matplotlib code that plots the C-alpha trace (Angstrom):
import matplotlib.pyplot as plt

x = [-17.2, -15.7, -12.1, -11.4, -13.0, -10.9, -7.8, -8.3, -9.1, -5.8, -7.5, -6.5, -7.9, -7.6, -5.6, -6.8, -10.4, -11.7, -12.4, -8.9, -7.4, -9.2, -8.1, -4.4, -4.6, -5.9, -3.2, -0.4, -1.7, -1.9, 1.6, 3.0, 1.4, 2.9, 6.3, 6.2, 5.7, 8.4, 9.1, 7.9, 4.4, 3.3, -0.4, -0.5, 1.3, -1.1, -4.2, -2.7, -1.8, -5.3, -6.7, -4.0, -4.2, -7.9, -8.1, -5.0, -5.4, -2.8, -1.1, 2.5, 5.6, 6.7, 9.8, 9.1, 9.2, 6.7, 4.9, 1.7, -0.4, -3.6, -3.0, -6.4, -5.1, -2.3, -2.9, -0.4, -0.4, 0.7, 4.1, 5.3, 7.0, 9.3, 12.4, 13.0, 11.7, 9.2, 7.4, 4.2, 2.5, -0.6, -2.6, -3.5, -3.7, -0.5, -0.7, 2.1, 1.9, 2.8, 6.3, 7.6, 10.7, 11.2, 14.5, 15.2, 14.5, 12.3, 9.8, 6.7, 5.4, 2.2, 1.6, 2.3, 2.3, 1.5, 4.6, 3.3, 3.8, 0.5, -1.2, 1.0, 1.2, -1.0, -4.4, -6.6, -10.2, -12.9, -12.5, -8.7, -7.5, -4.9, -4.9, -3.2, -4.1, -2.2, -2.9, -1.5, -0.7, -1.0, 2.0, 2.0, 4.7, 3.9, 4.6, 8.1, 9.9, 12.8, 13.3, 16.8, 17.7, 16.9, 14.8, 12.3, 9.3, 7.5, 3.8, 2.6, 5.1, 4.6, 7.4, 7.0, 6.8, 10.1, 12.1, 15.0, 15.6, 19.1, 19.9, 19.5, 17.5, 14.9, 12.2, 10.4, 9.1, 7.8, 10.2, 9.4, 9.1, 12.1, 14.5, 17.5, 17.3, 19.2, 20.3, 18.9, 16.8, 16.4, 17.2, 17.1, 20.5, 19.6, 17.0, 17.0, 17.4, 18.1, 21.8, 21.2, 20.2, 22.4, 21.2]
y = [-8.5, -5.2, -5.0, -3.1, -5.8, -8.4, -6.4, -6.0, -9.7, -10.7, -12.1, -11.5, -8.2, -5.6, -2.6, -0.5, -0.5, 3.1, 3.3, 2.1, 4.5, 7.4, 6.3, 6.0, 9.4, 11.1, 9.5, 10.5, 14.1, 14.4, 12.9, 15.3, 18.3, 17.0, 16.6, 20.3, 21.6, 22.8, 21.5, 24.8, 24.3, 21.7, 22.7, 22.3, 19.0, 17.7, 18.6, 16.9, 13.7, 13.7, 13.4, 11.0, 8.7, 8.9, 5.6, 6.0, 6.3, 9.1, 11.2, 10.0, 12.1, 11.7, 13.4, 14.4, 13.0, 10.1, 7.9, 5.9, 3.8, 4.4, 5.9, 4.8, 1.3, 2.3, 2.4, 4.0, 3.7, 6.3, 8.1, 6.4, 8.0, 7.6, 9.4, 10.5, 8.5, 6.3, 4.3, 2.4, 0.3, -0.3, -2.4, -4.6, -3.2, -2.1, -1.9, 0.0, -0.1, 2.3, 3.7, 2.4, 4.1, 3.8, 4.9, 6.6, 4.8, 2.1, 0.4, -1.6, -3.5, -5.5, -6.0, -9.5, -10.8, -14.4, -16.6, -18.0, -15.6, -16.5, -15.3, -12.2, -10.9, -8.2, -9.1, -7.4, -6.5, -6.6, -2.8, -3.3, -1.8, -3.7, -4.8, -7.3, -9.1, -8.8, -9.6, -8.5, -9.6, -7.5, -6.3, -5.8, -4.1, -4.5, -2.0, -0.7, -1.8, -0.1, -0.5, 0.9, 2.6, 0.9, -1.9, -3.6, -5.3, -7.7, -8.6, -11.2, -10.3, -9.6, -8.1, -8.9, -6.5, -4.8, -6.1, -4.3, -4.8, -4.0, -1.5, -2.9, -5.9, -7.5, -9.0, -11.9, -13.9, -13.2, -12.0, -13.1, -10.5, -9.0, -10.1, -8.4, -9.4, -8.4, -9.5, -10.4, -12.4, -11.1, -13.6, -13.5, -12.9, -13.1, -12.2, -8.6, -8.9, -6.9, -7.2, -4.7, -2.0, 1.1, 3.1]
z = [-10.0, -11.1, -12.2, -9.0, -6.9, -8.7, -8.2, -4.5, -4.1, -5.8, -8.9, -12.5, -13.6, -16.4, -15.3, -18.2, -16.7, -16.9, -13.1, -12.3, -14.9, -13.1, -9.7, -10.8, -12.6, -9.4, -7.2, -9.6, -9.9, -6.1, -5.7, -8.3, -6.5, -3.2, -4.8, -5.9, -2.3, 0.0, 3.5, 5.0, 3.4, 6.0, 5.9, 2.1, 2.3, 4.9, 2.8, -0.3, 1.7, 3.2, -0.3, -1.6, 1.4, 2.4, 4.3, 6.5, 10.2, 10.6, 7.9, 7.7, 7.4, 3.8, 2.4, -1.2, -3.8, -3.3, -5.8, -5.4, -7.8, -6.0, -2.5, -1.3, -0.9, 1.5, 5.3, 7.6, 11.4, 13.9, 13.8, 10.6, 7.7, 4.7, 3.4, -0.2, -3.2, -1.5, -4.2, -3.2, -5.9, -3.9, -6.3, -3.4, 0.2, 1.8, 5.6, 7.4, 11.2, 13.9, 14.3, 11.0, 9.6, 5.8, 4.4, 1.1, -2.2, -0.7, -3.0, -2.0, -5.0, -4.8, -8.5, -9.9, -13.5, -14.6, -15.2, -18.4, -21.3, -23.0, -19.8, -19.4, -22.9, -24.4, -25.8, -28.3, -27.7, -30.5, -31.0, -31.6, -28.3, -26.4, -22.8, -20.5, -17.2, -13.9, -10.3, -6.9, -3.4, -0.3, 1.9, 5.6, 7.6, 11.3, 14.1, 15.0, 11.8, 10.1, 6.3, 5.5, 2.2, -1.2, 0.2, -2.1, -0.6, -3.0, -3.0, -0.5, 2.2, 5.9, 7.8, 11.5, 14.4, 15.4, 12.5, 10.7, 7.0, 5.9, 3.1, -0.5, 0.5, -1.7, 0.6, -1.2, 1.8, 5.3, 7.9, 11.5, 14.3, 15.9, 13.2, 11.6, 8.0, 4.8, 1.4, -2.0, -1.4, 2.1, 4.8, 8.6, 10.0, 13.7, 16.3, 17.7, 21.5, 24.6, 23.8, 21.0, 23.4, 23.1, 26.2]

ax = plt.figure().add_subplot(projection="3d")
ax.plot(x, y, z, "-o")
ax.set_aspect("equal")
plt.show()
């Protein structure tokens, strides 16, 4: 298996692999270019995002600045978008459904590091160069969710359809559909029901 294949499969892998280095460099250069555009340059923004997010179904509305590890491992559905400072560490696949609203300063972080220091610490190759091993877990945000400002979603989490995650929450475990959840760690407060209708 290549290091990229190990990475996408959630196995320990070497992030300093040359193929992965090049993919990250490409994503970061594209994100930097995107972050230097103005809101009235929609065609330019669209072309950059098409290259940054080549596997997504529909180009999302992203308010610059944005940050991606790879871009090619993130999949947006229809009519979804993110406010300022969206950070997506898409080492493993990140699936974002339709009609997902992502507030400012939201981070999706799929990378994980071993708990034992001897597995986590840097190692030396025969040529004297240093490396370490890490792994990742995918994230899924289902349709019709809203992640409020400053939410952090950790690897391995699925946020169920129609759920709302309160501002400042750290989501470390799955959230069932149609839930209002908040806190650190994020916990379900209650179900979202027809009683919440405002119209």
